[in-house]
N, C-alpha and C positions, 0 to 999 in steps of 0.2 A: 469747274475748277479742276486743275490737273491735281492728281494724287502723288505727291510727292514719295512719301514711304515706299510705294511698290515700284516707283521709278528707280529708285535708290536700290533697292533690293535686287531689282533686275539687273542692273548696272554691276553691281557688287557680284551678281552670280556670273556674269559674262566675264569680267574681269578674273575672277577666281579660277574658271574653267579654261582660259584661253592658253595655249603652251606658252611657256616662257622662251624667248630668243635664247639659244645657247652661244655663250662666247666662244670664238674662234679659238682652235686647238693648234698651237705652234709646233707641239710635237707631230702630230699628224701631218701638219703643213712640211715637217721634214722628211717624213715618210713619203708623201706624195711627190715631194720635190726630188728625191732621190730616184724615184721610180721613173718619173717623166722629164726632168729637167738636167739632172746630172751628167746626161751623156754630153750636153753642149755648154752649161754653166757650172761654175764652182758654187756650190750650194752649201757647203758646210766648210768650218775653219779647218777641217783636217782633209780635206779632199785636195789633190797635189795636181791633177789636170783637167782640163777641159779643152772646148774647140777655142782655136785662135779668135781674136775679135770679137768675142762674145762676152757681154759683162757678166762678172759675178753678182750673186745676190746681194753681196755688200755695195757694188757699184750701184744696183739697180735701187737698194734702199735710199741711197744718197739723191737719184735721180727723180725717181718717182715717190713723192713723199705724201701725197694725196690717197688716201685709202680706196677712194671710189674709182678715181683714174686707174689705179693698179689692177683693181677688181674687173673693170670694164675691159682693160687690155687682156686680161687672162681670160676672159669669156670669148673673145673673139681673137684668138693668138696670131700672130704673126707668122707668113708662109713657111718659113723654115722648121716651124714647130711640129712635131709628129701629128697625126691626125688623132688628137686627144679630144676627148670631151669632159671636162671638170664637171662635178655637181657644184651648186653653190656652196655647200659646206666645205668642200675640197678649196675653192678659190679661196673662200675666207680663211681657211686654215693656212694656205700659203701665203696670203697677204699678211696674216698676222706673224709667221716666222720671217719673211722677209723684213717686216718693220722692226723686229728686234735686233737687227744690224745696224740700224741708224741710231746713234746715241742721241741725236737731237729728235728723234721721233715723238710725237705727242703720246702715242702709245706707252712709249716707256716711261713716261712720268706715272702713269696709272699702274705700274708693275711693283712688286716688291723690288727692294733693291738688290736681292741676289737671283732675279728672273734675268735670264740670258738665252741667246739661241742654245736648244739643247744639243748635246753631243751625240753623233750617231751611236746606236746601239751595235755592238759587235756581238757576231756569233751566238 
C-alpha cells in the first residue's frame, strides 16, 4: 500500500521550493532593442529613422503574432543582424515588447488597460 500523505507532502515541498517563472519585462525589452536593434529597425514610437526596407517593430508585431515563432527567430537571427547572442530572458523581454505594438495580440488582453509600449527614458 502506498502512503499518500508522505507523497503529497513531498510534492508540496517540491513545488514550494521550485523557482517561479518570471514574466517577461517589456521595459527591458525596449532597452535591449535600443542597444541591438535600433540601428536597423524602428523600435519605439519616437524613433525617427532606421535602415530602408527593414520592418519596424510595429510591422513585425503584425506579421509575427506567434510568441514561439518570434522567440525562435530571435534565437537564430537573420544574417544581417549583428553578431549578437541574446539570453532567453532578453529574447522573452524583446518578444513581450514587440507584442505590445499589436492591438490584437493575445497578450494585450491580459494587460491592464493602461499598459502600452514604454516610452524611452531620456538622459
